VMD Tcl script that draws the C-alpha trace (Angstrom):
set ca {
  {5.35 18.76 31.64}
  {7.41 16.84 29.11}
  {10.51 18.51 27.72}
  {9.61 17.50 24.17}
  {6.46 18.10 22.18}
  {5.15 16.28 19.16}
  {5.36 18.31 15.97}
  {2.13 17.62 14.13}
  {2.11 18.20 10.39}
  {-1.39 18.53 8.95}
  {-2.04 18.16 5.24}
  {-5.54 19.37 4.33}
  {-6.26 17.74 0.95}
  {-9.96 18.62 0.95}
  {-11.18 22.16 1.59}
  {-14.32 20.91 3.33}
  {-12.24 20.14 6.44}
  {-12.76 23.08 8.85}
  {-9.48 24.93 9.36}
  {-10.20 25.34 13.08}
  {-9.79 21.57 13.56}
  {-6.11 22.00 12.78}
  {-5.75 24.20 15.87}
  {-7.25 21.48 18.09}
  {-4.99 18.59 17.05}
  {-2.13 19.58 19.38}
  {-4.53 19.85 22.34}
  {-6.12 16.47 21.57}
  {-2.82 14.61 21.15}
  {-1.38 16.34 24.21}
  {-4.41 15.33 26.28}
  {-4.03 11.72 25.13}
  {-0.41 11.68 26.27}
  {-1.09 13.31 29.65}
  {-4.14 11.13 30.35}
  {-2.13 7.99 29.64}
  {0.78 9.43 31.65}
  {3.15 9.09 28.70}
  {6.04 11.40 27.93}
  {7.66 12.22 24.64}
  {11.26 11.13 25.09}
  {12.82 13.07 22.22}
  {11.92 15.13 19.17}
  {8.81 13.55 17.68}
  {6.63 14.03 14.63}
  {3.14 12.90 13.66}
  {1.50 13.47 10.27}
  {-2.23 13.91 9.75}
  {-3.93 13.75 6.36}
  {-7.36 15.38 6.13}
  {-8.68 13.97 2.89}
  {-11.81 12.60 1.23}
  {-13.43 9.23 0.63}
  {-11.81 8.78 -2.78}
  {-8.24 9.16 -1.51}
  {-8.99 7.23 1.70}
  {-10.41 4.35 -0.35}
  {-7.15 4.20 -2.34}
  {-5.09 4.14 0.88}
  {-7.33 1.46 2.39}
  {-7.05 -0.64 -0.78}
  {-3.26 -0.24 -0.98}
  {-2.46 -0.90 2.66}
  {-5.29 -3.09 3.93}
  {-6.67 -4.68 0.72}
  {-10.11 -3.24 1.50}
  {-11.70 -1.55 -1.50}
  {-13.76 1.02 0.39}
  {-13.27 4.21 2.32}
  {-13.09 4.29 6.09}
  {-13.22 7.04 8.70}
  {-9.62 6.81 9.97}
  {-6.46 4.92 9.05}
  {-3.35 4.76 11.20}
  {0.13 3.90 10.00}
  {2.37 3.49 13.07}
  {6.10 3.86 12.56}
  {7.09 2.98 16.13}
  {6.72 -0.36 17.86}
  {4.30 -0.76 20.80}
  {5.97 0.15 24.10}
  {8.85 1.80 22.19}
  {10.06 5.28 23.17}
  {7.78 8.04 21.93}
  {10.22 9.88 19.70}
  {11.15 10.25 16.05}
  {8.58 9.77 13.30}
  {5.61 8.27 15.15}
  {3.38 7.64 12.15}
  {0.62 8.91 9.93}
  {-3.13 9.15 10.45}
  {-5.59 9.87 7.63}
  {-9.26 10.84 7.82}
  {-12.01 10.77 5.14}
  {-14.24 13.85 5.30}
  {-17.44 12.36 3.86}
  {-17.31 9.28 6.07}
  {-16.56 11.29 9.22}
  {-19.37 13.74 8.40}
  {-21.86 10.95 7.60}
  {-21.06 9.15 10.88}
  {-21.31 12.33 12.94}
  {-24.72 13.11 11.42}
  {-26.00 9.54 11.82}
  {-24.88 9.45 15.46}
  {-26.12 13.02 16.11}
  {-22.69 14.13 17.27}
  {-20.90 17.39 16.70}
  {-18.49 17.00 13.79}
  {-15.49 18.25 15.79}
  {-16.31 15.89 18.69}
  {-16.46 12.91 16.33}
  {-13.19 14.03 14.70}
  {-11.57 14.32 18.16}
  {-12.69 10.76 18.96}
  {-11.26 9.46 15.69}
  {-8.00 11.33 16.25}
  {-7.70 9.81 19.73}
  {-8.53 6.39 18.27}
  {-5.97 6.76 15.49}
  {-3.30 8.06 17.86}
  {-3.87 5.13 20.22}
  {-3.17 2.83 17.27}
  {0.09 4.74 16.71}
  {0.95 4.04 20.36}
  {0.30 0.31 19.93}
  {-3.31 -0.05 21.07}
  {-5.56 -2.31 19.02}
  {-9.04 -3.85 19.10}
  {-8.58 -7.26 17.51}
  {-9.76 -9.10 20.63}
  {-12.54 -8.20 23.08}
  {-9.95 -7.56 25.79}
  {-7.93 -5.21 23.54}
  {-11.11 -3.44 22.47}
  {-12.19 -2.89 26.08}
  {-8.76 -1.48 27.00}
  {-8.70 0.82 23.97}
  {-12.27 2.05 24.46}
  {-11.59 2.73 28.16}
  {-8.57 4.84 27.19}
  {-10.65 6.70 24.58}
  {-13.43 7.42 27.09}
  {-10.95 8.72 29.68}
  {-9.16 11.01 27.21}
  {-12.38 12.34 25.67}
  {-13.89 13.01 29.11}
  {-10.91 15.25 29.90}
  {-11.67 17.10 26.64}
  {-15.33 17.49 27.74}
  {-16.54 15.19 24.97}
  {-19.29 12.69 25.74}
  {-18.61 8.97 25.83}
  {-18.77 7.93 22.16}
  {-19.87 4.42 23.13}
  {-22.65 5.45 25.55}
  {-25.46 5.03 23.03}
  {-24.34 1.60 21.88}
  {-26.74 -0.92 23.37}
  {-25.70 -4.56 23.51}
  {-28.37 -7.26 23.55}
}
mol new
graphics top color blue
foreach p $ca { graphics top sphere $p radius 0.5 }
foreach p [lrange $ca 0 end-1] q [lrange $ca 1 end] { graphics top cylinder $p $q radius 0.2 }
display resetview
């Protein structure tokens, strides 16, 4: 067990976000670290913003020049392969988009949120999906972490032709 834990600050800017999700974030992030066999090397902090499509759209426009909302945005503050300590970064989630995707994919809301949190946290750790090889590595890590959380493979229903 690592000597240090990640302090996770959660800002709930939209009351539609279930409060019980806040309890799960430590478990989800901890499972990601243990599954990837990573240790926190010093005091560390991660910020989560539970917001709505309107605020997420503004963040996406400001930081990525995309004038639309998106399910999750990650803002890493550490370099890939750098020690996991200090301010790690920020992750924001848009309630309406997350809810719409969960419904469309017939997934439990909290399972879809867990997947997006894992996805966003992997970005904080330096994972990306710009190339097919990167995407395969990131998705494999997501599947492995989610399986340990008893959450079904989020990519299982995606059929490639």
